[in-house]
C-alpha positions, 0 to 999 in steps of 0.5 A: 511621548512615543516609546522608542523601539530598538532595531534588535526588538524589530528584528526579533519580532520579525523573526518570530513572526516568520518562524511561527507562520512558516512552522504553521504552514509546514506543520499543516502540510505534514499533517495533511500528508500523514492524514492522507497516507493513514486514510489510504492505509485504512482503505487498503486494510478494509479492502483486504478484509473484504476480499478475504471474507469469501475465503473464510466462509462458504458465501455462495452456500450461505446466500443462495439458501436465504429465503427468510428469517429461518434460513440460517440456524442460530448455531450456524450463524454463531459459527460464522460469527465466531470465525469473522470475530476471530479474524476482525480481532486479529487484524484490528477492525470493528466489523466484517459482514455481508448483507442481502436485500429482502423485501426492499430491506437490507438484512444481516446474512453474516457478521462478526461481533466485537469483544464487548458484544461477545462478552455482553451477549449482544451479537447481531442475529441473522436476518436483522433488519438494517435500520439506518442504511448508509448512502454509500452502501445503497450506492454500492448496491445500485451501481455495483461498484466499490464504495468507501464512506464515513457514516453513523448508525445504531452500531456507532460511527465508522469508516467503511468499504462496501463491495457488491458481490454475487454468488455463482448462481447470481444471488446478489449480496454486499460485503462490508468492513468497518473501522471505528471512526473513534479509532481513526480520529484517535490516530489522527489526533495523535498525528496532529499532536505530534506535529503540533509538538514538533512545531512548538519545539521548533518555535521554542528553539528559534525563539532562543536562537533569535533572543541570543543572536539578534541582540549580538548582531547589531553592529555598525552597518559598514563593518558588518556588510564588509564582513558579510561580503567576505564570508559570502565570497569565501564559503564562510571562512574569515581571512586572518586579517578580518579575524584579528580585527574582530578579535580586537573589537571584541576585546576593546569594547564592552558594549554591543559592538564588542558583543557583536564582534564576539557573536560574529566570530562564534557564528562563523565557527558554527556556520563552518560546522553547519556546512561540514554537517550539511555535507555529511548529511548530504553524503549520507542521503546520497548513500541511502538513495544509492543503497535503495537503487542497489536494493531495487536492482537486487530485487529486480534480479529475482525476477525473470525478465528475459523474454521470450524466456524459453526461445526453444519452446514453441508450446507457449508465449509468456510475458510479464511486467512489474512496476514498483510504486516505490524504489522497492515493492512487494509484487512478485511473479515467476515461472519455470519449467518443472520438466519437459512437459510442465510449466509452473508460473505464479503471481503474487502481492505482498501486503504493504510497500517498501523494504519490508514488503520487498524482503517478504517478496524475496523470501516468498519467491525463494520458498516457491522456487525451492518447494516447487523444484524439490517436491515436483513430480509428474502429478504435482499439485499447486495446492501442496506447494502453497500449503508448504510455502504458507507454513514456512512463511508463518514461522517467526512472522512477527510483523504479520506480513502476508502475501496473496498468490495464485499458482498454476502448472500448465501441461504443455502437451494437453493444455490442461491447467492445474491451479490453486489460489491464496486470496489473489485476484482471478485472472482473465481468459481470452479465448481464441475466438475473442471471447473473455471470461474470469477464471474461477479460482478455488478459495484459499487464505492469504499466505503467512498468517495461518499455518493451518490454512488449507488450499485446493486445486482446480483444473482448466482446459486451455486450447491452442490460441487461448490466453490467460492474463494475470494481474495484481490489485495495483492494476484494477485499483490504480487511481486517476487524479479524480480518485477513480479506480481503474476497476476490474471492468475496465481491465477485462474491457482492455483485454477483450480488444486484444484478440490476435495479439501476442502476450507481450503486446497484451501486457504492454497494452494493459500497462498503457491503459493504466498509465493513461487512466492514472494521468500522472497521479502517483501510484498507490501500489505496485503494478504487475501484469503477466500474460501467457498464450498456449499455442498447443503441444504439437507445434 
């Protein structure tokens, strides 16, 4: 005899099946998005570490003098190793190193050691041959482009970045930074466990609801349809007549009909409460979105957006664009006249995004403005400004946020540019004859991490018609849908065809080029461009 299956059982298992499938799909999508965001964060951390290495070690002096295994003494190698070991421990990555290619083999130039290696005396010696060279490292050397990859070698399994570099005299070397794949896998496993737990909790809750609700809502189809239609047409509010009818059924019948009537009344009350809660939640969400819009407006108010900024001054032309990746961001720029003959301008990028980066950006701009205005003299040094701002930012910086920044003071009479750098990208100079060149920046650590950090200044002569273009790494690291970087090469190529254009035209042309490259892909970082033309002090 065929076993009968009740309607309540069929409905119950149908609800269970749909819940399990939808929960699994939602959990997979949420985990995938968190996985992607985490890996992007690791890549950004590795990139920051790689670009920070030249500011910590005299890389040109080190790599130019390497002629063999005895070029660097053990004491000197240990000194560099100790510096990098402290830094990698602080930012929580496994390795930060440079390699040279000698007799067709990659050999260690500088490196750090993990705490375990330091404890056991297992530090990697200078000129050690790399036995199992990752393909990504070889590709970075051959193509001279930044490469990311996952690989395993004699030191372990890692997620890494490889950045090809050259000294001023042309000696090639490569910078690498590693994060242990065990660490990455552990974090991703935690994320997977979290989403799995949420899914199981959700399924468990739905099972309880299904078990309690399905068995109560089996009733005569006609009456249920009538009640349902009225609920749908009255925003889930029962008329008094229908409520009295359901109450009568609940009290009159002790079987499923009475239970259904009671459950229906309870459901109606819960739906009313749910709608009320939903309205409150929607209002709260709209309030948060409104506050973020206000935060964006406040942040943008920190920036000088009036162009030309000084219409009465004809010695220079200046224009800047900032596009945050989110409602608020961490990029910054500013400019002001220190006196009749000197213009201060700078550009910077706070590590991170969102509200924390925006707050750190506002603090940095305030400190830069107050320090420059308070301490300015006719012989003001940008390095001194960065040093004082760095000390202020390091105070109570428990979140370990930091900002890269490059600062300039232009003598409007002579065109002499005095500048200092705190770990930021070098600008491009577009000469009046149409030639382009990267401006060589002095070494300097990012602001906000080490209060004892020192900075130095350099000078650069601008001639009438020369232009200087500054950017943040959101420009050169803008990704296409195919995950191809915009790159420094394309940045300078875009500038090289802007001869004869104004600062505003150059800035907008670069922004158009980056937008075309991104082709609709969401920005991974804030985009900032500043262009300045020196027209001469005699105009």
